[in-house]
N, C-alpha and C positions, 0 to 999 in steps of 0.2 A: 731471710724469710721470716723466721720467728721474731726477730727484732722488729720488723715492720708490722707484723700482726699485733704485737704487744703495744707498740707506740701508737698505732692508729685504731686500736681496739677492733680489729677485724679478725673474723674466723679464717682458718686456712684450709686449703685443699690438702688432704693428707692421704698418703699412700696407705694401702691396706696393711694390716698387721703382719702379713707374710713378707713384706718388703724389708723389714729391719735386718734380717739375716743376709739378704741379697746386697743391701747397701752398706752393711758393715757398721751401722750405728743405729741407735734407737730414736727414730724420728719422732714418734709420738711422745716419748718421755720428755724431749726438749719442749714440745708444745705444752705438755702438762705442767711442767715446772714454771712456765711463763703464764699459766692460767689462760691459755688460748683454746677457744672452742673449735672443734673440727668434726666432720661426720664420723660416725662410728665405723662405717665400712665404706669401701670404695671399689666399684666394679668398672674395670676398663677392659673391654674385650675386643679392641680394634683388630679387625682382620681375622679373628677366631670365630666369632659368632655375630650374626646380625642382631641389632639391638631389640628388634621385636621378640626374638627368641630369648634374649637376656631378660627382658621385662617379663615375658610369660613364665620363664623359670622362676624368677623372683616372686611373682604374684601367686604362683602355686603354693609357695611356702614363705610368706613374708616374715621377716624377723623383726624383733624389737629394735628401736634406735633409728638413727638417720643413716640411710644408704645413699651415697652419691653415685649417680650414673651420668655419663656424658653423651650428649648427642653432638655430632658435627654436621649441622644442617646447612645444606647448600642446594639451591635450585639447579636443575639441569639446564645449564646455559653453555654457549660456546666458550665463555671464559673458564668455567669449571673444566670443560673437556680439554682446554689448552693447558691448564696448570696441573691437572691431576690425571695423568695417563693411566694410573694403576688402581686407584681406590675411589673413583668417582661414584661407583654404584653404592658404596657404603654411605657417602655423604647424601646422595639423593634419597636413599632409604631412610636415613635419619631425619631428613626434612619431612618426608611423608608421615612417619610415625609421630613426629613432634606435634602434628596438628590432628592426629587421628582421634576422633571422638569415641570410637569403640574402645580404644586403648585407655582413654581417660575414664570411661565407664568401668573397665576392668579394675583400675586402681580404686575407684570408689567402692565397688562391690567387695574388694579384698580388704577394705578398711584402711587403705594406705593413703596418707595425706601427702600431697605433693607440696614442697616448699622450695623457696630459693635460698640463697645464702643470706638474704636480708633477714630472714627469721633467725638464723644462727648469729648474725651480727647483733641483732636486737637482744638476744639472749645474753650474749657476751657483755654487752654494754650495761645491761640491767644488773649483772652480777658484780660490776666494778663501780 
């Protein structure tokens, strides 16, 4: 994973700092040694909180740096209902908030700039 990031000059999705002890090795240290860019923090709340709540919590107290949050957007279709018998509501919710203009305005009012990994990639490539 780190070797691919370095070879292709691509940023990596990185677990939060809390994960090092769980995984038994220092994930971020390996990326740092390879001069790979990654988000400062990672929030993955699948099944614990709906993402609207995660976003609202974050926007109430935004921190400095790059925070990665994931949406699993899927429209409510028979296909979704056939393959996801337990978590389809999460995917539908994520699709709805992914295009919610009110949420976009909350980000803007909080001074949070939304970016894609393209911005991190460009930063990484400029540095090398």
